[in-house]
C-alpha positions, 0 to 999 in steps of 0.5 A, spaced: 478 218 607 477 225 610 482 228 614 482 226 622 481 232 626 481 234 634 474 234 634 473 227 632 478 224 636 476 228 642 469 226 641 471 219 640 475 219 646 469 222 651 465 216 648 470 211 649 470 214 657 463 213 657 463 206 655 469 204 660 464 208 666 469 213 667 464 219 667 469 225 670 474 228 666 480 233 668 484 238 664 491 235 665 488 228 662 487 232 655 495 234 655 496 227 656 491 221 656 487 224 650 494 226 646 496 218 647 489 216 645 490 220 638 496 217 637 495 210 638 488 209 636 488 214 630 495 215 629 495 222 629 499 227 634 495 233 636 498 239 640 495 239 648 492 246 646 488 244 640 484 239 644 483 244 650 481 249 645 476 244 642 474 242 649 472 249 650 468 250 644 464 243 645 462 245 651 460 252 650 456 250 644 453 243 647 456 240 641 457 233 645 449 231 644 451 227 638 456 222 642 452 216 644 449 216 651 452 223 653 446 228 655 450 233 659 457 235 661 457 239 668 463 243 671 465 240 678 467 245 683 473 243 687 478 246 691 484 246 686 485 250 679 484 244 675 478 243 671 474 237 672 467 235 669 462 230 670 460 227 663 452 225 664 449 220 661 442 217 660 444 210 663 
């Protein structure tokens, strides 16, 4: 069995969000929800900063194209400092 990475957990989490029709993700969710998701579903604890680095890398390289139904990620403009992204699907 191969080692579970922050990248594989994050991609699985994004696929899960799409399935449950949660198409907006906020930066604080990487520090709370994603960390918990990794622990509960994968039995792996990763630091929030590890997920943040991977998320930035995936967005910049568009390495999300292999996630089912996910076509694009769009940063939304808000009035606060928190990052907010829309997961654009083909459904």
